[in-house]
C-alpha positions as CSV (number, residue, x, y, z in Angstrom):
1,M,0.0,0.0,0.0
2,S,1.2,3.5,-0.8
3,E,2.4,5.8,2.0
4,D,1.4,8.9,0.0
5,P,-1.6,10.3,1.9
6,A,-3.3,11.5,-1.3
7,V,-3.2,8.0,-2.7
8,V,-4.4,6.4,0.5
9,L,-7.3,8.9,0.6
10,R,-8.2,8.3,-3.0
11,E,-8.3,4.5,-2.3
12,A,-10.2,4.9,0.9
13,L,-12.9,7.0,-0.8
14,R,-13.6,4.0,-3.1
15,L,-14.7,1.9,-0.1
16,P,-18.3,1.4,0.7
17,I,-19.8,3.9,3.2
18,G,-19.7,1.5,6.1
19,A,-16.0,0.6,5.6
20,R,-15.2,4.3,5.3
21,A,-17.0,5.0,8.5
22,A,-15.1,2.2,10.3
23,L,-11.8,3.5,8.8
24,A,-12.5,7.0,10.0
25,A,-13.4,5.8,13.5
26,A,-10.2,3.8,13.6
27,L,-8.1,6.7,12.4
28,L,-9.7,9.1,15.0
29,E,-9.2,6.5,17.8
30,S,-5.5,6.2,16.8
31,L,-5.0,9.9,17.6
32,E,-6.2,9.5,21.2
33,T,-3.0,8.7,23.0
34,E,-4.2,9.4,26.5
35,V,-7.0,7.5,28.2
36,D,-9.4,9.5,30.4
37,E,-10.2,7.0,33.1
38,D,-13.2,9.0,34.3
39,A,-14.6,9.0,30.8
40,E,-13.9,5.3,30.4
41,E,-15.8,4.6,33.7
42,A,-18.7,6.8,32.7
43,W,-19.0,5.0,29.4
44,R,-18.9,1.6,31.2
45,I,-21.7,2.7,33.5
46,E,-23.8,4.1,30.6
47,I,-23.3,0.9,28.5
48,Q,-24.4,-1.2,31.5
49,R,-27.5,1.0,31.9
50,R,-28.4,0.7,28.2
51,V,-28.0,-3.1,28.2
52,R,-30.3,-3.3,31.3
53,D,-32.9,-1.1,29.6
54,L,-32.8,-3.4,26.5
55,D,-33.0,-6.6,28.6
56,A,-35.9,-5.2,30.6
57,G,-37.8,-4.2,27.5
58,R,-37.8,-0.5,28.5
59,V,-36.4,0.4,25.1
60,Q,-36.5,-1.2,21.7
61,P,-33.6,-1.2,19.3
62,L,-34.0,0.1,15.8
63,P,-32.7,-1.6,12.7
64,W,-29.7,0.2,11.2
65,P,-31.5,1.2,8.0
66,E,-34.1,3.1,10.1
67,V,-31.4,4.8,12.1
68,W,-29.5,5.8,9.0
69,R,-32.7,7.1,7.4
70,R,-33.3,9.3,10.5
71,I,-29.8,10.5,10.6
72,A,-30.0,11.4,6.9
73,G,-33.2,13.4,7.6
74,E,-35.3,11.4,5.1
């Protein structure tokens, strides 16, 4: 693979949207060199709360196409 950022970008833009999103997320994550332990703990607690809500039936998940449609404002 080329090390030229312009070539890498051109190749990345050919990927399907989901793959581009995953690549973007991985690149952003690679920039985070320090871990905020308080934020990590807050996310752990939030994830546990959301899983409990799902398990208890208090919330219903949406299929990804529906979420995407809402995000896109359709």
